[in-house]
DRENDO-1510 file (C-alpha; in Angstrom, 1 decimal, always signed):
<recs>
REC; n; res; u; v; w
REC; 1; MET; +75.3; +76.0; +70.5 .
REC; 2; GLN; +72.6; +73.0; +70.3 .
REC; 3; THR; +71.9; +71.0; +73.3 .
REC; 4; SER; +70.1; +67.7; +73.4 .
REC; 5; GLY; +67.1; +66.5; +75.6 .
REC; 6; SER; +69.5; +65.7; +78.7 .
REC; 7; GLU; +71.3; +68.5; +78.5 .
REC; 8; GLU; +68.2; +70.8; +78.4 .
REC; 9; ALA; +67.4; +69.1; +81.7 .
REC; 10; ALA; +70.7; +69.8; +83.2 .
REC; 11; VAL; +70.2; +73.6; +82.2 .
REC; 12; VAL; +66.8; +73.9; +83.8 .
REC; 13; GLN; +68.5; +72.3; +87.0 .
REC; 14; ALA; +71.3; +74.5; +86.5 .
REC; 15; SER; +69.3; +77.5; +86.8 .
REC; 16; GLN; +69.6; +76.9; +90.6 .
REC; 17; ASP; +73.3; +76.2; +91.0 .
REC; 18; VAL; +73.7; +73.8; +94.0 .
REC; 19; GLY; +77.2; +75.2; +94.4 .
REC; 20; ASP; +75.6; +78.5; +95.5 .
REC; 21; GLN; +74.4; +76.7; +98.8 .
REC; 22; GLY; +75.9; +77.1; +102.1 .
REC; 23; TYR; +77.5; +80.5; +101.8 .
REC; 24; SER; +77.0; +83.2; +104.5 .
REC; 25; LYS; +76.3; +86.3; +102.2 .
REC; 26; SER; +78.7; +88.2; +104.3 .
REC; 27; LEU; +80.0; +90.6; +101.6 .
REC; 28; LYS; +78.7; +94.2; +102.1 .
REC; 29; PRO; +78.1; +96.8; +99.7 .
REC; 30; ARG; +81.3; +98.7; +100.2 .
REC; 31; HIS; +83.3; +95.6; +99.9 .
REC; 32; ILE; +81.9; +94.9; +96.6 .
REC; 33; SER; +82.3; +98.6; +95.8 .
REC; 34; MET; +85.7; +98.5; +96.8 .
REC; 35; MET; +86.4; +95.2; +95.0 .
REC; 36; ALA; +85.3; +96.9; +91.8 .
REC; 37; ILE; +88.2; +99.3; +92.2 .
REC; 38; GLY; +90.8; +96.9; +93.4 .
REC; 39; GLY; +90.3; +94.9; +90.5 .
REC; 40; ALA; +90.9; +97.6; +88.3 .
REC; 41; ILE; +94.4; +98.7; +90.0 .
REC; 42; GLY; +96.8; +95.9; +90.7 .
REC; 43; THR; +100.3; +94.9; +89.5 .
REC; 44; GLY; +99.3; +95.4; +85.8 .
REC; 45; LEU; +99.5; +99.1; +86.7 .
REC; 46; PHE; +101.9; +99.4; +89.6 .
REC; 47; LEU; +104.8; +96.9; +88.3 .
REC; 48; GLY; +103.8; +96.3; +84.5 .
REC; 49; ALA; +103.5; +99.8; +83.2 .
REC; 50; GLY; +107.4; +100.7; +83.8 .
REC; 51; GLY; +108.3; +98.2; +81.2 .
REC; 52; ARG; +105.4; +98.8; +78.8 .
REC; 53; LEU; +106.4; +102.6; +79.0 .
REC; 54; ASN; +110.0; +101.8; +78.0 .
REC; 55; SER; +109.1; +99.8; +75.1 .
REC; 56; ALA; +106.0; +101.4; +73.7 .
REC; 57; GLY; +106.2; +105.1; +74.8 .
REC; 58; PRO; +103.5; +107.5; +75.8 .
REC; 59; ALA; +101.1; +106.0; +73.2 .
REC; 60; LEU; +100.7; +103.1; +75.9 .
REC; 61; ALA; +97.9; +105.5; +77.5 .
REC; 62; ILE; +95.8; +104.7; +74.1 .
REC; 63; VAL; +96.2; +100.9; +74.6 .
REC; 64; TYR; +95.0; +101.1; +78.1 .
REC; 65; ALA; +92.0; +103.2; +77.1 .
REC; 66; VAL; +91.1; +101.0; +74.1 .
REC; 67; CYS; +91.6; +97.6; +76.2 .
REC; 68; GLY; +89.7; +99.3; +79.0 .
REC; 69; ILE; +86.8; +99.7; +77.0 .
REC; 70; PHE; +86.3; +96.2; +76.0 .
REC; 71; ALA; +87.1; +95.0; +79.4 .
REC; 72; PHE; +84.2; +97.1; +80.3 .
REC; 73; PHE; +81.8; +95.4; +77.8 .
REC; 74; VAL; +82.8; +92.1; +79.3 .
REC; 75; VAL; +82.0; +93.2; +82.8 .
REC; 76; ARG; +79.0; +94.9; +81.9 .
REC; 77; ALA; +77.7; +92.1; +80.1 .
REC; 78; LEU; +78.7; +89.8; +83.4 .
REC; 79; GLY; +76.4; +92.1; +85.4 .
REC; 80; GLU; +73.6; +91.6; +83.3 .
REC; 81; LEU; +73.9; +87.6; +83.6 .
REC; 82; VAL; +74.6; +88.4; +87.4 .
REC; 83; LEU; +71.2; +90.2; +87.6 .
REC; 84; HIS; +69.4; +87.5; +85.4 .
REC; 85; ARG; +70.6; +85.0; +88.6 .
REC; 86; PRO; +73.3; +85.8; +91.2 .
REC; 87; SER; +75.8; +82.9; +91.6 .
REC; 88; SER; +79.1; +82.5; +93.4 .
REC; 89; GLY; +79.8; +80.1; +90.2 .
REC; 90; ALA; +79.4; +83.3; +88.3 .
REC; 91; PHE; +80.2; +82.8; +84.5 .
REC; 92; VAL; +80.8; +79.0; +85.2 .
REC; 93; SER; +77.6; +78.6; +86.1 .
REC; 94; TYR; +76.2; +80.7; +83.3 .
REC; 95; ALA; +78.2; +78.7; +80.8 .
REC; 96; ARG; +76.4; +75.6; +82.3 .
REC; 97; GLU; +73.1; +77.4; +81.7 .
REC; 98; PHE; +73.9; +78.5; +77.8 .
REC; 99; LEU; +76.5; +76.4; +76.4 .
REC; 100; GLY; +76.0; +73.1; +78.5 .
REC; 101; GLU; +78.3; +71.3; +80.6 .
REC; 102; LYS; +81.3; +71.2; +78.4 .
REC; 103; GLY; +81.1; +74.9; +78.4 .
REC; 104; ALA; +81.3; +75.1; +81.9 .
REC; 105; PHE; +84.2; +72.8; +82.2 .
REC; 106; ILE; +86.1; +74.8; +79.8 .
REC; 107; ALA; +85.3; +78.2; +81.4 .
REC; 108; GLY; +85.8; +76.8; +84.7 .
REC; 109; TRP; +89.1; +75.3; +84.3 .
REC; 110; MET; +90.5; +78.1; +82.1 .
REC; 111; TYR; +89.6; +80.6; +84.9 .
REC; 112; PHE; +91.6; +78.4; +87.2 .
REC; 113; VAL; +94.3; +78.6; +84.8 .
REC; 114; ASN; +93.7; +82.3; +84.8 .
REC; 115; TRP; +94.0; +82.7; +88.6 .
REC; 116; ALA; +96.5; +80.1; +89.2 .
REC; 117; THR; +99.3; +81.8; +86.7 .
REC; 118; THR; +98.1; +85.0; +88.1 .
REC; 119; GLY; +99.0; +84.1; +91.4 .
REC; 120; ILE; +102.5; +83.0; +90.6 .
REC; 121; ALA; +102.5; +86.4; +88.9 .
REC; 122; ASP; +101.5; +88.1; +92.0 .
REC; 123; ILE; +104.0; +86.0; +94.4 .
REC; 124; THR; +106.9; +86.8; +91.7 .
REC; 125; ALA; +106.1; +90.8; +92.0 .
REC; 126; ILE; +105.9; +90.8; +95.7 .
REC; 127; ALA; +109.4; +89.1; +95.9 .
REC; 128; ILE; +110.5; +91.8; +93.4 .
REC; 129; TYR; +109.2; +94.3; +95.6 .
REC; 130; ALA; +110.7; +93.4; +98.6 .
REC; 131; HIS; +114.0; +93.0; +96.9 .
REC; 132; TYR; +113.9; +96.8; +96.6 .
REC; 133; TRP; +114.8; +97.2; +100.2 .
REC; 134; SER; +118.3; +96.2; +101.4 .
REC; 135; LEU; +116.8; +94.6; +104.5 .
REC; 136; PHE; +115.4; +91.9; +102.1 .
REC; 137; SER; +117.8; +91.8; +99.2 .
REC; 138; ALA; +120.0; +88.8; +100.5 .
REC; 139; ILE; +117.0; +86.6; +101.0 .
REC; 140; PRO; +116.2; +84.6; +97.9 .
REC; 141; GLN; +113.3; +85.9; +95.7 .
REC; 142; TRP; +111.6; +82.1; +96.0 .
REC; 143; ILE; +111.8; +82.3; +99.9 .
REC; 144; ILE; +109.6; +85.4; +100.1 .
REC; 145; ALA; +107.3; +84.1; +97.3 .
REC; 146; LEU; +106.5; +81.0; +99.7 .
REC; 147; VAL; +106.3; +83.0; +103.0 .
REC; 148; MET; +103.8; +85.7; +101.4 .
REC; 149; LEU; +101.8; +82.9; +99.9 .
REC; 150; ALA; +101.4; +81.1; +103.0 .
REC; 151; VAL; +100.3; +84.1; +105.0 .
REC; 152; VAL; +97.7; +85.2; +102.2 .
REC; 153; LEU; +96.5; +81.6; +101.8 .
REC; 154; ALA; +96.0; +81.2; +105.7 .
REC; 155; LEU; +94.1; +84.6; +105.9 .
REC; 156; ASN; +91.5; +83.5; +103.0 .
REC; 157; LEU; +90.8; +80.5; +104.7 .
REC; 158; VAL; +89.4; +82.1; +107.8 .
REC; 159; SER; +86.1; +83.7; +106.4 .
REC; 160; VAL; +84.7; +85.6; +103.6 .
REC; 161; LYS; +84.1; +88.4; +105.9 .
REC; 162; ILE; +88.1; +88.6; +106.5 .
REC; 163; PHE; +88.5; +88.4; +102.8 .
REC; 164; GLY; +86.1; +91.3; +102.2 .
REC; 165; GLU; +88.0; +93.5; +104.8 .
REC; 166; MET; +91.1; +92.7; +103.2 .
REC; 167; GLU; +90.2; +93.6; +99.9 .
REC; 168; PHE; +88.5; +96.7; +101.2 .
REC; 169; TRP; +91.5; +98.0; +102.9 .
REC; 170; PHE; +93.9; +97.0; +100.5 .
REC; 171; ALA; +91.7; +98.9; +97.9 .
REC; 172; ILE; +91.8; +101.9; +99.9 .
REC; 173; ILE; +95.6; +101.9; +100.1 .
REC; 174; LYS; +96.0; +101.5; +96.4 .
REC; 175; VAL; +93.4; +104.2; +95.5 .
REC; 176; GLY; +94.7; +106.6; +98.0 .
REC; 177; ALA; +98.5; +105.9; +96.9 .
REC; 178; VAL; +97.5; +106.4; +93.1 .
REC; 179; VAL; +95.5; +109.4; +94.2 .
REC; 180; ILE; +98.4; +111.0; +96.2 .
REC; 181; PHE; +100.9; +110.2; +93.6 .
REC; 182; MET; +98.8; +112.1; +90.8 .
REC; 183; VAL; +98.4; +115.1; +93.1 .
REC; 184; ILE; +102.2; +115.1; +93.8 .
REC; 185; GLY; +102.7; +114.6; +89.8 .
REC; 186; ILE; +100.3; +117.4; +88.8 .
REC; 187; PHE; +102.2; +119.7; +91.2 .
REC; 188; LEU; +105.4; +119.2; +89.4 .
REC; 189; LEU; +103.7; +119.5; +86.3 .
REC; 190; VAL; +102.1; +123.0; +87.1 .
REC; 191; THR; +105.3; +124.1; +88.6 .
REC; 192; GLY; +107.6; +123.1; +86.3 .
REC; 193; THR; +109.7; +121.4; +89.1 .
REC; 194; PRO; +112.6; +119.1; +87.2 .
REC; 195; VAL; +112.5; +115.5; +87.7 .
REC; 196; ASP; +115.8; +113.9; +87.6 .
REC; 197; GLY; +117.0; +116.8; +85.6 .
REC; 198; HIS; +114.0; +116.9; +83.1 .
REC; 199; VAL; +111.2; +119.4; +82.9 .
REC; 200; PRO; +107.9; +118.2; +83.0 .
REC; 201; GLY; +105.5; +118.9; +80.3 .
REC; 202; PRO; +104.4; +118.2; +76.8 .
REC; 203; GLN; +107.9; +119.0; +75.3 .
REC; 204; LEU; +109.4; +116.2; +77.2 .
REC; 205; ILE; +107.4; +114.0; +74.8 .
REC; 206; ALA; +108.2; +115.9; +71.8 .
REC; 207; ASP; +111.9; +115.9; +72.6 .
REC; 208; SER; +112.1; +111.9; +73.2 .
REC; 209; GLY; +110.7; +110.7; +70.1 .
REC; 210; GLY; +106.9; +111.6; +70.4 .
REC; 211; ILE; +104.2; +109.3; +71.7 .
REC; 212; MET; +105.4; +106.3; +69.6 .
REC; 213; PRO; +109.3; +106.8; +70.1 .
REC; 214; HIS; +110.0; +103.2; +68.8 .
REC; 215; GLY; +107.2; +103.0; +66.2 .
REC; 216; LEU; +103.9; +101.1; +66.1 .
REC; 217; LEU; +105.1; +97.3; +66.5 .
REC; 218; PRO; +106.1; +97.7; +70.1 .
REC; 219; LEU; +102.9; +99.4; +70.7 .
REC; 220; VAL; +100.8; +96.6; +69.7 .
REC; 221; LEU; +102.9; +93.9; +71.1 .
REC; 222; VAL; +102.1; +95.2; +74.6 .
REC; 223; VAL; +98.3; +94.7; +74.3 .
REC; 224; GLN; +98.6; +91.4; +75.9 .
REC; 225; GLY; +100.2; +93.0; +78.9 .
REC; 226; VAL; +97.4; +95.6; +79.1 .
REC; 227; VAL; +94.8; +93.0; +79.0 .
REC; 228; PHE; +96.6; +91.3; +81.9 .
REC; 229; ALA; +96.5; +94.5; +83.7 .
REC; 230; TYR; +92.7; +94.5; +83.6 .
REC; 231; ALA; +91.9; +90.9; +84.8 .
REC; 232; GLY; +90.3; +90.6; +88.0 .
REC; 233; LEU; +87.7; +93.0; +86.9 .
REC; 234; GLU; +85.3; +90.0; +86.7 .
REC; 235; LEU; +85.6; +89.0; +90.2 .
REC; 236; VAL; +82.8; +91.3; +91.2 .
REC; 237; GLY; +80.5; +88.5; +89.2 .
REC; 238; VAL; +82.0; +86.0; +91.5 .
REC; 239; ALA; +81.4; +88.1; +94.6 .
REC; 240; ALA; +77.6; +88.5; +93.7 .
REC; 241; GLY; +76.9; +85.5; +95.1 .
REC; 242; GLU; +77.8; +86.4; +98.6 .
REC; 243; THR; +76.0; +89.6; +98.8 .
REC; 244; SER; +72.5; +90.0; +100.1 .
REC; 245; ASN; +71.5; +92.6; +97.7 .
REC; 246; PRO; +73.2; +92.2; +94.2 .
REC; 247; ALA; +70.5; +93.8; +92.4 .
REC; 248; LYS; +71.3; +97.3; +93.9 .
REC; 249; VAL; +75.0; +96.7; +94.6 .
REC; 250; MET; +76.2; +95.3; +91.3 .
REC; 251; PRO; +75.3; +98.0; +88.7 .
REC; 252; LYS; +76.6; +100.7; +91.0 .
REC; 253; ALA; +79.9; +98.8; +91.5 .
REC; 254; ILE; +80.1; +98.1; +87.5 .
REC; 255; ASN; +79.4; +101.3; +86.3 .
REC; 256; SER; +82.2; +103.1; +88.1 .
REC; 257; ILE; +84.7; +100.8; +86.6 .
REC; 258; ILE; +85.1; +102.6; +83.6 .
REC; 259; TRP; +85.7; +105.8; +84.9 .
REC; 260; ARG; +88.3; +104.4; +87.2 .
REC; 261; ILE; +89.9; +103.1; +84.4 .
REC; 262; GLY; +90.2; +106.4; +82.7 .
REC; 263; VAL; +91.5; +107.9; +85.8 .
REC; 264; PHE; +93.7; +105.4; +87.3 .
REC; 265; TYR; +95.1; +103.7; +84.3 .
REC; 266; VAL; +95.2; +106.4; +81.3 .
REC; 267; GLY; +95.8; +109.2; +83.6 .
REC; 268; SER; +98.5; +107.7; +85.4 .
REC; 269; VAL; +100.1; +106.9; +82.1 .
REC; 270; VAL; +99.9; +110.1; +80.7 .
REC; 271; LEU; +101.2; +111.7; +83.9 .
REC; 272; LEU; +104.1; +109.8; +84.0 .
REC; 273; SER; +104.9; +110.3; +80.3 .
REC; 274; LEU; +105.0; +114.0; +81.2 .
REC; 275; LEU; +107.1; +113.6; +84.2 .
REC; 276; LEU; +110.0; +111.6; +82.7 .
REC; 277; PRO; +111.0; +110.2; +79.2 .
REC; 278; SER; +109.4; +106.8; +78.8 .
REC; 279; ASP; +112.9; +105.5; +78.5 .
REC; 280; GLU; +113.9; +106.4; +82.1 .
REC; 281; TYR; +111.2; +103.7; +83.2 .
REC; 282; ARG; +112.2; +100.1; +83.4 .
REC; 283; ALA; +111.0; +96.7; +83.5 .
REC; 284; GLY; +110.9; +95.4; +87.2 .
REC; 285; GLU; +110.5; +98.4; +89.0 .
REC; 286; SER; +107.1; +100.5; +89.6 .
REC; 287; PRO; +107.1; +103.7; +87.4 .
REC; 288; PHE; +105.7; +105.5; +90.4 .
REC; 289; VAL; +108.9; +104.4; +92.5 .
REC; 290; THR; +110.9; +105.8; +89.7 .
REC; 291; VAL; +109.4; +109.2; +89.7 .
REC; 292; LEU; +109.3; +109.7; +93.6 .
REC; 293; SER; +113.0; +108.4; +93.9 .
REC; 294; SER; +114.1; +110.7; +91.4 .
REC; 295; ILE; +112.4; +113.9; +93.0 .
REC; 296; GLY; +114.4; +113.0; +96.3 .
REC; 297; VAL; +111.2; +113.0; +98.7 .
REC; 298; PRO; +112.8; +111.1; +101.8 .
REC; 299; ALA; +111.3; +107.4; +101.7 .
REC; 300; ALA; +108.9; +108.4; +98.8 .
REC; 301; GLY; +109.9; +105.2; +96.8 .
REC; 302; ASP; +110.0; +103.1; +99.8 .
REC; 303; VAL; +106.2; +104.3; +100.9 .
REC; 304; MET; +105.2; +103.6; +97.2 .
REC; 305; ASN; +107.1; +100.3; +97.1 .
REC; 306; LEU; +105.1; +99.2; +100.1 .
REC; 307; VAL; +101.9; +100.2; +98.4 .
REC; 308; VAL; +102.4; +98.4; +95.3 .
REC; 309; LEU; +103.6; +95.3; +97.5 .
REC; 310; THR; +99.9; +95.6; +98.8 .
REC; 311; ALA; +98.6; +95.7; +95.2 .
REC; 312; ALA; +100.1; +92.1; +94.6 .
REC; 313; LEU; +98.8; +90.8; +98.0 .
REC; 314; SER; +95.4; +92.0; +97.0 .
REC; 315; SER; +95.3; +90.5; +93.5 .
REC; 316; LEU; +96.5; +87.0; +95.1 .
REC; 317; ASN; +94.0; +87.3; +97.9 .
REC; 318; SER; +91.4; +87.5; +95.3 .
REC; 319; GLY; +92.7; +85.1; +93.0 .
REC; 320; LEU; +92.4; +82.3; +95.9 .
REC; 321; TYR; +89.0; +83.8; +96.8 .
REC; 322; ALA; +87.8; +83.5; +93.3 .
REC; 323; THR; +88.8; +79.7; +92.4 .
REC; 324; GLY; +87.8; +78.7; +95.6 .
REC; 325; ARG; +84.3; +79.8; +94.6 .
REC; 326; ILE; +84.7; +78.6; +90.8 .
REC; 327; LEU; +85.8; +75.3; +91.7 .
REC; 328; ARG; +83.1; +74.6; +94.3 .
REC; 329; SER; +80.6; +75.2; +91.6 .
REC; 330; MET; +82.3; +72.6; +89.4 .
REC; 331; ALA; +82.6; +70.1; +91.9 .
REC; 332; LYS; +79.0; +70.0; +92.8 .
REC; 333; THR; +78.5; +69.1; +89.2 .
REC; 334; GLY; +81.2; +66.6; +88.9 .
REC; 335; SER; +83.5; +69.0; +86.9 .
REC; 336; ALA; +86.2; +69.4; +89.5 .
REC; 337; PRO; +87.6; +67.2; +92.1 .
REC; 338; ALA; +85.1; +66.4; +95.0 .
REC; 339; PHE; +87.7; +67.9; +97.8 .
REC; 340; THR; +87.4; +71.3; +96.0 .
REC; 341; GLY; +83.5; +71.6; +96.9 .
REC; 342; VAL; +84.2; +71.2; +100.6 .
REC; 343; MET; +83.5; +74.0; +103.1 .
REC; 344; ASN; +84.9; +74.5; +106.5 .
REC; 345; ARG; +83.0; +75.5; +109.6 .
REC; 346; SER; +83.3; +79.2; +108.6 .
REC; 347; LYS; +81.7; +78.6; +105.1 .
REC; 348; VAL; +84.8; +78.8; +103.1 .
REC; 349; PRO; +85.5; +76.5; +100.0 .
REC; 350; TYR; +88.8; +75.6; +101.2 .
REC; 351; GLY; +89.4; +72.7; +99.1 .
REC; 352; GLY; +89.6; +74.9; +96.0 .
REC; 353; ILE; +91.7; +77.5; +97.5 .
REC; 354; LEU; +94.2; +74.9; +98.6 .
REC; 355; LEU; +94.4; +73.7; +95.2 .
REC; 356; THR; +95.0; +76.9; +93.6 .
REC; 357; GLY; +97.7; +77.8; +96.5 .
REC; 358; ALA; +99.1; +74.4; +95.6 .
REC; 359; VAL; +99.6; +75.6; +92.0 .
REC; 360; CYS; +101.2; +78.7; +93.3 .
REC; 361; VAL; +103.9; +76.6; +95.1 .
REC; 362; LEU; +104.8; +75.6; +91.6 .
REC; 363; GLY; +105.4; +79.2; +90.8 .
REC; 364; VAL; +107.8; +79.6; +94.0 .
REC; 365; GLY; +109.9; +76.8; +92.0 .
REC; 366; LEU; +109.7; +79.0; +88.9 .
REC; 367; ASN; +111.1; +81.7; +91.0 .
REC; 368; TYR; +113.8; +79.5; +92.1 .
REC; 369; LEU; +115.0; +78.4; +88.9 .
REC; 370; MET; +114.3; +81.7; +86.8 .
REC; 371; PRO; +113.9; +84.6; +89.2 .
REC; 372; SER; +114.6; +87.1; +86.4 .
REC; 373; SER; +112.1; +85.8; +83.9 .
REC; 374; ALA; +109.4; +84.4; +86.2 .
REC; 375; PHE; +107.1; +87.4; +85.8 .
REC; 376; GLU; +107.0; +87.6; +82.1 .
REC; 377; ILE; +106.7; +83.5; +81.4 .
REC; 378; VAL; +103.3; +83.3; +83.7 .
REC; 379; LEU; +102.0; +86.6; +82.2 .
REC; 380; ASN; +101.7; +85.1; +78.9 .
REC; 381; PHE; +99.8; +82.1; +80.0 .
REC; 382; THR; +97.9; +84.3; +82.2 .
REC; 383; ALA; +96.8; +86.2; +79.0 .
REC; 384; VAL; +95.4; +83.4; +77.0 .
REC; 385; ALA; +93.4; +82.3; +80.0 .
REC; 386; ILE; +92.0; +85.8; +80.3 .
REC; 387; VAL; +91.2; +85.8; +76.5 .
REC; 388; ALA; +89.4; +82.4; +76.9 .
REC; 389; THR; +87.4; +83.5; +80.2 .
REC; 390; TRP; +86.5; +86.9; +78.6 .
REC; 391; GLY; +85.6; +85.0; +75.2 .
REC; 392; MET; +83.3; +82.7; +77.5 .
REC; 393; ILE; +81.5; +85.5; +79.2 .
REC; 394; ILE; +80.5; +87.1; +75.9 .
REC; 395; LEU; +79.4; +83.9; +74.0 .
REC; 396; CYS; +77.2; +83.5; +77.2 .
REC; 397; HIS; +75.7; +86.7; +76.9 .
REC; 398; LEU; +75.1; +86.4; +73.2 .
REC; 399; ILE; +72.9; +83.2; +74.1 .
REC; 400; PHE; +71.2; +85.0; +76.9 .
REC; 401; VAL; +70.1; +87.8; +74.5 .
REC; 402; ARG; +69.0; +85.2; +72.1 .
REC; 403; ARG; +66.9; +83.3; +74.4 .
REC; 404; SER; +65.5; +86.4; +75.6 .
REC; 405; ARG; +64.1; +87.4; +72.2 .
REC; 406; GLU; +62.6; +83.8; +72.0 .
REC; 407; GLY; +60.7; +84.4; +75.2 .
REC; 408; LYS; +62.5; +82.0; +77.2 .
REC; 409; VAL; +64.2; +84.3; +79.9 .
REC; 410; ALA; +63.7; +87.8; +80.9 .
REC; 411; ARG; +66.3; +90.4; +80.5 .
REC; 412; PRO; +66.7; +92.8; +83.6 .
REC; 413; SER; +66.8; +96.5; +82.9 .
REC; 414; TYR; +70.5; +96.8; +83.6 .
REC; 415; ARG; +71.8; +95.8; +80.3 .
REC; 416; LEU; +74.8; +95.9; +78.0 .
REC; 417; PRO; +73.9; +98.4; +75.4 .
REC; 418; TRP; +74.0; +98.4; +71.7 .
REC; 419; THR; +73.7; +94.2; +71.4 .
REC; 420; PRO; +75.0; +92.6; +69.7 .
REC; 421; VAL; +78.0; +95.4; +68.6 .
REC; 422; PRO; +79.9; +95.3; +71.6 .
REC; 423; GLN; +80.0; +91.4; +71.8 .
REC; 424; ILE; +81.2; +91.0; +68.2 .
REC; 425; ALA; +83.6; +93.7; +68.5 .
REC; 426; THR; +85.0; +92.4; +72.0 .
REC; 427; LEU; +85.2; +89.0; +70.5 .
REC; 428; LEU; +87.2; +90.2; +67.4 .
REC; 429; PHE; +89.5; +92.3; +69.9 .
REC; 430; LEU; +90.2; +88.7; +71.5 .
REC; 431; ALA; +91.0; +87.2; +68.8 .
REC; 432; ALA; +93.1; +90.2; +67.8 .
REC; 433; VAL; +95.3; +89.7; +71.3 .
REC; 434; LEU; +96.1; +86.1; +70.2 .
REC; 435; VAL; +97.6; +87.2; +67.0 .
REC; 436; LEU; +99.4; +89.8; +68.6 .
REC; 437; MET; +101.0; +87.1; +70.8 .
REC; 438; TRP; +102.1; +85.1; +67.9 .
REC; 439; LEU; +103.6; +88.2; +66.5 .
REC; 440; ASP; +105.9; +88.4; +69.6 .
REC; 441; GLU; +108.6; +86.0; +68.6 .
REC; 442; GLY; +109.6; +85.6; +72.4 .
REC; 443; ALA; +107.2; +84.4; +75.0 .
REC; 444; GLY; +104.2; +85.1; +73.1 .
REC; 445; ARG; +104.7; +82.8; +70.7 .
REC; 446; VAL; +106.0; +80.2; +72.8 .
REC; 447; THR; +102.9; +80.4; +74.9 .
REC; 448; LEU; +100.4; +80.0; +72.0 .
REC; 449; MET; +102.7; +76.7; +71.0 .
REC; 450; CYS; +101.9; +75.7; +74.3 .
REC; 451; VAL; +98.1; +76.3; +73.8 .
REC; 452; PRO; +97.6; +72.5; +72.0 .
REC; 453; LEU; +98.8; +70.9; +75.4 .
REC; 454; LEU; +96.4; +72.9; +77.1 .
REC; 455; VAL; +93.6; +71.7; +74.9 .
REC; 456; VAL; +94.7; +68.1; +75.2 .
REC; 457; ALA; +94.7; +68.5; +79.2 .
REC; 458; LEU; +90.9; +69.9; +78.9 .
REC; 459; ILE; +90.0; +66.9; +76.7 .
REC; 460; VAL; +91.8; +64.6; +78.9 .
REC; 461; GLY; +89.8; +66.2; +82.0 .
REC; 462; TRP; +86.5; +65.9; +80.5 .
REC; 463; PHE; +86.8; +62.3; +79.7 .
REC; 464; ALA; +88.0; +61.5; +83.1 .
REC; 465; SER; +85.2; +63.6; +84.5 .
REC; 466; ARG; +82.2; +62.3; +82.7 .
REC; 467; ARG; +81.2; +59.7; +85.0 .
REC; 468; ALA; +81.3; +61.9; +88.0 .
REC; 469; ILE; +79.2; +64.5; +85.5 .
REC; 470; LYS; +76.9; +62.0; +84.8 .
REC; 471; ALA; +76.3; +60.9; +88.4 .
REC; 472; ALA; +75.6; +64.5; +89.5 .
REC; 473; ARG; +72.7; +64.7; +86.8 .
REC; 474; GLY; +71.5; +61.5; +88.4 .
REC; 475; GLU; +72.1; +59.7; +84.9 .
REC; 476; ASP; +73.0; +56.1; +84.2 .
REC; 477; ASP; +76.7; +55.8; +83.3 .
</recs>
């Protein structure tokens, strides 16, 4: 992408993102490490895996593995950019440096769409989990969603240290729950203990139609949902701007992601497939709850349901955090409303957080109007936004590598290997995700047909922001 002389000057200025000023650097290594784990375990596994297993069968584990590899490429590329220059603006700041202000505008607002729609999915999941208990079944889904949004929003506004502690303990609960479930599952498998009348083992897959009981098409159609499951991995790049030693913390946190994907996602799906036929799982109920309730362990389903509710709260908490920082970076360059760049006394950019919370309130309305389909509707919009976000990260990294070869920047020792093969493969994969969405004649195709409206909104927003962007650059109108 070519830039004009004024854009080159802006790029030089952007190398020190003004949006990074004022943060407290309160996130500790343990926060970042557990955040990397937490980003890899969320509602996509705890809630979404049940319906996907039902439709795609045991081969879902292969989809998780393939998508996980590309997700790792994206985060590894982002990690290299972070070590080049840590920034709370993360890839938006890098898009400004390597793609210009238009690139930063697109990256930032698509990431906002990503987390805003994810937030809607999260509060929907929270309400669904709550309805598992008869105590809450009489309460409308939208009321539960609204109350939990208010609680997480309030805590996120207190301080970044509170956010870090919340994510630390959320991650411990999620990891602990998956590990305990896997231990129980392995015990059932080894001892041959029946689960809801089914004897666990590989023969269960063979007797239920094999690894693809419904054919190849349902398998490829779940790819977009699996991509959603990995949304949030890039959060570690945003958090790097609020830790004191990113050069030491980030490589360790990012490198651990790949084996966590293998254990928690691929391993869990394989284990679930060996415990029950895939058609025993269903959308709207955690597959872990399905298994534990089937073996008759007292309150096992209730405990796991509480854990998966925690996962949804964690994702919502992360989304509010990330968009607050991204929007502040954009506000300082005129690409977002000025109020989103304002900090409170605790050095929290509350304007952007409140804006994301306001969009999530729209999700409360969606839960009121269509409680049975709210999760799947926003899931598809989130998938589009994730594709755009990951694509921008890869493009930034490609230009970064090109400039390093020209001697304009220096690459850190921590790198995405085999460049440019992983970048090209990832871009092709992301394009394939969009094609697969089009093949889905339901929500996926409808979502893509709405993309032109999103493009129009970005164009209108860009022209509406040009005066503020020029003013931030110190240029004449």
